[in-house]
N, C-alpha and C positions, 0 to 999 in steps of 0.2 A: 696406355702406358704414358709415363711422364719422364721428364728430363731427357738426356741424350738418347735413351733407349726408345723413345717414341718412333723415330724413323727406323731404327734397327728392327724392331718387332713388327713394324708395318711391312718391311721387306719379308720377314720370315713367316709371319702369320698369314700372308696372302698366298702362300704356296698351294693351298688346297685347290686353288683354281687351276724351262728345263734347262763335253756336252754336245752330243750329236743329235740333230733333228731327225725324227722318224726312223729310229734305229732299226736296221734290218730292211724294212720296207723300201728305204731310199735306194737300195741297190738293185731292186727288181727291174727286169726288162719290161714289166707290165705295170710300172708305177704311173704311166701316163703323164698327165700334166704335172704331177708332183715331182717328176724327175728334173724339172727345170730349176728347182730351188737349190739343188746341189751343184749343178753345172748347166748353164743355158744351152750348151752344145748337145746335151743328152737328148733333146727333143728332135734333133735332125734325124730324118729317116726313121721316125718313131714307129713302133709296132702298131700305132693307131692312126687312122686317117683323121679322126677328130676325137676329142676327149673333153669331158665336162666334169668339173668339180662341183659337188653339191654343198658339202660342208666338211670341215676337218678341224680337229683340235689336237694340239701337241703341247704338253706341259711337263715341267720337271723342276725339281729342287735338288741341289747338291751342296754339300758342305764337308769340311774336314773334321767336324766334331761329333755331330749327332749321327747315330745309325738308326735306320728305319727297318722295321720288320713287318711282314705281311700280317702277323698276328695282332699287331697294335697300330696298324697304319691309320686307323680312324682317329686315334688320339695323338699320334706322333706330331701332328701339325698344330696342336694347341699351343697358345702363347705361353702357358705355364711350363709345359714340357720344354719348349724351345728356350725359355728363359733359364731354366735350371741346367740344361745340357749345353747349349751353345755358349751361354755367358755365365756359367757357374763357377764355383770356387776352384775347380780343378782344370778349367779350360785354359788353353794356351792362346796362340794367335789364331783368330777365326777368319776363315775364308768361306764364302758362300756365293751361289748363283741361283737365281730364280729366272726361269724362261718360260713364258706362256705365249702361244700363238693360236689365233683362230683364222683358218683359211676360208674365206667367204667365196660364193659362187664365182667361178672362173672357167675359161674355155681355151682350147687349143685346136688348131686345124692346119692341114697341109694345102699349099698352093704350088703345084708343080714341084720344083726341087726345094722349096722353102717350107719351113714350118713356123707358124706364128702362135704365140700364146699371150693371152691377156689375163693377168692374175692380180689378186689383191689379198691382203691379210692384215689383221690387227695384232700388234705385238706389245708385250710388256717384258722388260728385263730389269732385274735388280742385282746388284753386286755388293758383297761385303769383302773388303780386302785388307788383310794385315791388321785386323782389329784386336786389341788386347782384351780378351774375353773377361779376364778378372777385373779389369778397369770398368768395363761396361756393367759388370755385376755390382760393383761397389757404387757406381753412380746411380743405377736404377733401383737399388734396394733401399727400403726404408731403414732408417737408423735403428740399430739394436744395441743394447748395452752389452759390454764384454765381448764384442766381436773379436774372435781370435786372430782374424786376418788384418786387423788394424793395429798399428799403422801399416799402410801398403804403399811401397815406393815404386814409382814408374820411372824407368830410364829407357825410353823407347827412341830408337833412331828410325823407326818405320814411318811410312806415310799411310796412316789409317784412312780408309775410304768406305763410304756407303753411298750408293747411287741408285736411283730409280728412274727409268725412262719408259714412256708410253707413246706409241705412234701407230699410224696406219700408213700403208704403202700401196701404190697403184703401179703395176709393172707391165711393160710391153717387151716381149722377147721375140727374137727372130734367130733362126739357125738353119744351116744347110750343110750338105757335104761339099767340101772345098776341093779335095784332091782324091783321085783314085788311080793307083798304079798297081795293076794286077790285084792281088789279094789285100793290098794295103789301102786303107781308107782313113781320111782325115776330115773331121767335122769341126765346125766352129759355131759359136753362138754368142749373143750379147743380150743383156737385159738393161733397159733404162727404167729408172725408178723415180716416181714422184712421191715425196714424203710429206706427211702431215702430222705434226706433233701435238699431243694433247697435254703433255707436261713433263717436267724434268725437275728432280730434286736431289741434292747431294749434301753430305756432311764430310768434312775433312779435318783431320787432326795430324799435325806434323811435328815430329821431334819433341814429343811431350816428355818433360822431366819434372817430377814433383812427388809429393807425398800426400796421401789421404789419411787424415788423422781422425780420432774420435775426441770430440769435445764433450766430456761428460756433463759439464756444468750447463751447456746449452742443449744437451741431448740431440746432437747433430754431428754429422760427418762434415769435414772441411778439407779443401785442397789448399796446400801451403807449399812455400819454397818451390814454386812452379814456373817453368818457362816453356815456350813452344808457340804453336799457331793453331787456331781453330777457325773454321769458316763454314758457312752455309751458302747454298746457291739454289735459287728457285725460279721456275717459270711455269705458268699454267696452273693446274689444279692445286688445291690446298692439301698438303700431305698430312695435316692433322685431322682431316675428315670433315672440315667445316666448309660451308658455302660451295658445295660441289653439286648442287641440284642441276645446274646448267653447264655441263662440261662442254668445252669448245676446243676445236683444233686451232691452235694459235701459232704453232711452229711450221715453217716451210723449208723444204730442201729438195735436193735431187741426189741421185746416186746411180750406180751402175754395177753390173756383174759381167765378167768375161769368162769364157771357157773354151777349151779345145779338147777333143777326144780322138784318140787313134784306135782303130780296130783292125785286127788281123782276121780276115775272113777267107780261109782257104777253100770253103765250099760255096762261096758266093752268097747272094741274098742278104738277109739281115743277120744270119747266124755267124757269130764270131767265135774264134777260139780264145782270143785274148783281147781285152780292152784296157786302155790306159787313158785317164782323164786328168786334166789340170785346170783349176778354176780359181778365180778371185771373186769372192762374194761379199755382199754388204759393204761396198765402198761408197762413201758419201757422208753427208752431214745434214743436220737440221738446225736452222737458225732460229733462235728464240730472242724475244725481248725480255731481258732480265728484270725480275721483280725486285727493285732495289729496296723496297720496304722489308723484304724478307731475306735478302742476300747481303752478305758481308763477311769480311775476314778480319780477325783480331789477333794481335800479338799478345801472348799471355805473359804477364810478369807479376807474380804474387810473391813478395819477399818472405823470407823466413821470419816467423813470428807473427805474420798476418794471415788471416784466414778468409777464404771464400767459401761460404757455407752452401752445401748442396741443396739445402731446403729452399734456397733462392729460386730454384728451378721447378719446385713443386707446382703441378698444374699448368706448366708452361708448354704449349705445343711446339713442336720443332719449327713450325713456320714463324713462331714469335721469338726465337732465340736471339735474333739480332737486336730487337728492341729491348730484350731483357739484359743482354750483355752490355748494351749501351748505358745502362744505369750504373755500371761499375767501371768508369773510365780509369780509376786508379789501378785496376787489375787487367783490363782488356782495352788495348789501344787499337782503334779502327784503322784499317789500311785503305785509304781513299783511292789508291791506284786500282783497286779491284771493283770499282763501281761503274764499269763500262755498261752502256745501255743494252748491248746485244752480245750474244756469244753463240758459238757453233758446237753442237753435240755430235760427235762422230758415231757412225753406225759401228756395230761390233764386227769389223772386217776380219775375214779369214782367207787363208790360202789352203786349198784342199788338193791332195793328190790321191787319186782313186784308181785301183786296179781290179779287174774282174777276170776270172779264169773259168772257162767252160770245161768242166770235168768230163761229163758224159751225159747224153740224153738231156734231162731237165735239171741236172745237178751242177751247181756253180759254187765258187768261193770268192768272196770279195774282200779286198783290203783297202782301208781308207786312213789317211794321215791328215790331221788338221793342225794348222799353225795360226795362232792369234796375231792380228796385225794392229790391234789397238791396246792402249794401256791407260790405267787410271792414275798413274803416278804424277804426271804433269797436269792432267785435267781430270779432277775427281768426278766430274759430272758425266763422263763417257760411260759406255757399256762395253763389256769385255767377255768373250768366250775364253775357255781354257783349252790349251793344246792337248792333243791326244791322238790315239789311233784305235782302229777296230779291225776285227777279222770276223766275217760273217759267212758261214756255210749256209746254203739254201737249196730248197727244191722250188723251182720257178716255172710252173706250168701256166697255160693260158687262163684257166679258171681258178686254179688253186695254187697258193704259194705258202711255204713255211720257211721262217728265217730264224737263225740262232745267233744273234749279235753278241760278240765277245769284245769288250772294249776296255781301254785304260786311258784315263786322263789325269792331269796333274792335280786336279781338285779332289775327286772322289775315288781315285785309283781304279782297281779292277771291278768290272760289272759284267754280269751275264744276264741276257734276257731272252725273250721269245716274241715272235709276232706272226700274224696270219694275214693272208689275203684270200678272200672267198668271193668270187664274182666282183660286185661293185664295192663290197665292204672290206676295209682293212683296219686292223687294230693291233696293239702290242705294247711292249715295254722293254726298255733297254736294261732294266735292272730287276726284272721279275724273279729270276732264279736266285740271284745273290741276296735278294731281300728276304728269302725264306730263312736265312741265317743271320741277316743283318747287313745292310749296305748303307753307304754314305750318300746314296742317290735314290730318289723315288721319282718315277716318271711314267707317263702313259701317252698313247696317242690313239685316235680313232677317227674314221672318216668314211665318206661315201663319194664315189666318183664312178662314171661309166663312159664308155666310148665305143667306137666302131673299129674293130681290128682290121688291119691290112691283110691282104691275101698273100703278101710276099713271103 
């Protein structure tokens, strides 16, 4: 792709490779080491004496424009489909999230009253926030005569954002029961995270006002009578796809997660009637050395009667936008205050409230509420989850579990899915059922783990 759409379609075409992680399965009492990711206190007094993760993958894409169906899921992620639907003539303000995680080998074990876990995973997140879809369509499309949508006037007060982040994390967790008073149990846990970033890239457009016109004499579209701000920010890998043969981890940072869980156990042992958990997850940041050759912010000032032709961006990769805009100082004024050598990218922090009720025998129902703690408005290069809630009825036995996650979030609205746990294997999707008729979210997860069950 060319022009501004390069980074946008990189975000959206990479989704073939997710907003709640591990929907359904995360609520299981037999999730083993995976329960630490939702709340580090979950592993205290675990059902397992030890547990080992072999491999796991969790990936999703969600947006407020495109609907995915099971019948055409194979073609739904193609760049042509995304271009026409996400950034088409009839699209409005576009929001999207891509979230992919690979859980590499990890282990958990008990030592007396403490439970320890050593985990690691590789993560990629991409966000699109408040992007004018029609604007993106006009900028990315080749000029055609008699375009009925031109002239197109933009009068946006939004902060348009596109960001991509990739990193690995290495985590140490410890948890234990803190208080026991009769049937009342309180557990606590903490996770310390070492973060290693592979790359960060972002595009921001603020308060853009202007008009895209058709210049029939030059057979080109042009931006005129325009004001606003445009900026790019990069570190690490080249997002235009060049010179990435030797990808390196160049960012460094630390983070933490905290959690507490209350359980009411009228029968003693590990069997509770009701469980309530509160956690803070993904708190921390990664420090990068800014690539000043690719990063910069410009004030836009294109007077009425003067034109910046969009063909000036033909064949220009998003990593080369700064050098290209520098060629037109009469229209784009560089902001030297944004050339700091380093910057910090925040993790997509969340606060989660989780409740679990034991109905009878092996039947449970779980409720989960998530609140996002980060924003892209002031720092376009951050990553951000969307807030939401879920309700998950489940059958949760030692060998077999079945989960029916029903969820709502501010990006993709209502979703219904299904997931399974059979011995060491688990797999599922948070949108499998709604995708039969069309859903704004497509996701899946699969993994293998095993452990030794406690006799308690």
